C-alpha positions, 0 to 999 in steps of 0.5 A: 500500500502507498500513502497518499494525501487521500489515504492508503491506496494500492500502488496501481491506484496511486499512479492513476490520476483522478478525473475531476468533474464539475457538477454545474448541471445540478447547481453545486458550487454555484452562488447561493442565489436562492439564499439571497432571494429568500433574504430579500423576500423576508426583508421586504415583508419585514419592511411591509410589516413595520409600515403596517404597524409592527414595532421594530422593537417587537412591542405589541407582538403579532397583533401590532400589525395587520400583516402579522395578524393575517399571516401568523400561524395558529390552531384557530386560523388553520382550523378556519381553513387559512392553510397558507399561514403554514408558509406565510408565518415563516416570512414574518417577524415580530421585530427588527432584531428578530428579522436581522438575527434570522437573516444573518443565520440564513446568510451564513447557512445558505452560503454554506449549504446551497452551493454544497447540495445544489439549489433545488435540494436547498430549496426543498430543505428550507421549505420542508423545514419551514412547514415542519416548524409550523407544525411544531409551533402548533403542536406545542402552542395550542392557544397562541400565534407564531411567526418567524423564519426560525423553523426554517433556519433550524432546519438548515442547521440540522441539514448542515450537520447531516451533510457535514457528517456524510462528507467526513467533516466533524460538525463540532470542529466546524462550529455548527454543533456549538452554534446549534447548542447555543441556539437550543439553550436560548430556545429553552431558557428565554420566554416567548421563543417558539420551542415547537417551531425550532425543534420541528424545523430542526427535525424536518431539515435533518430528515430531508438531509438524511434522504439526500445523503443516506437514502441516496447512497443506499438505494440510489434512486433518481434525483426526481424520486429523491426530491419527491420523497423529501417533499413528501415530508412537507406534505406530512407536516401540513397534514399533521398541522391540520390534524392537530388544529382540528376543533380549535375554532369550535373551542372559541365559539 
């Protein structure tokens, strides 16, 4: 065996030159355009919320803005048929700090994850995490309304850990493990933060990333089938959110 920069190889293999392939066809290595678009949409909606009455400091909560009130997710609203709130809640924020913190995290995580797995897979991870976060918020917050991109952000954290481990990178050495730990500590210690939204998003993003790594390597399905399997997690989250909200409207009659 011969020692090479990539490990122990047989003498014949060590003399061979490895051919390089650039996977531009699936978006790997491209600029994180979708990340920038998502940040732009969140900021634009955030400005709209501030113009419609929301406080930049978060005072007044969701009820301070008509945009927040009409887009936040709650069991009552979902039972009334406002299913779009499962998505719109992930683009609304209750204050400037809330918005800036989430957008900074999205910029860091998106800039790392989107070029690594490709634009389509990144988009699926993001929106499935958002839906899973909405379900988690409904599950653990039966009487309140929730808004924020934190579920999607936590999903990106979970996906980043799975992708790193799949590529032989220790998440703790990269810093992402410590980042998740600190955010979970904040989640469980500071009042007013959606525990269900954060945990739901984290689990959703990790499950989708496992489909894109473990399922892909073991079963080797087509890319379209992988995308459908991952998107199905979002469908399950929607169905679960509707189920857990059933009867909430009647409770307020």
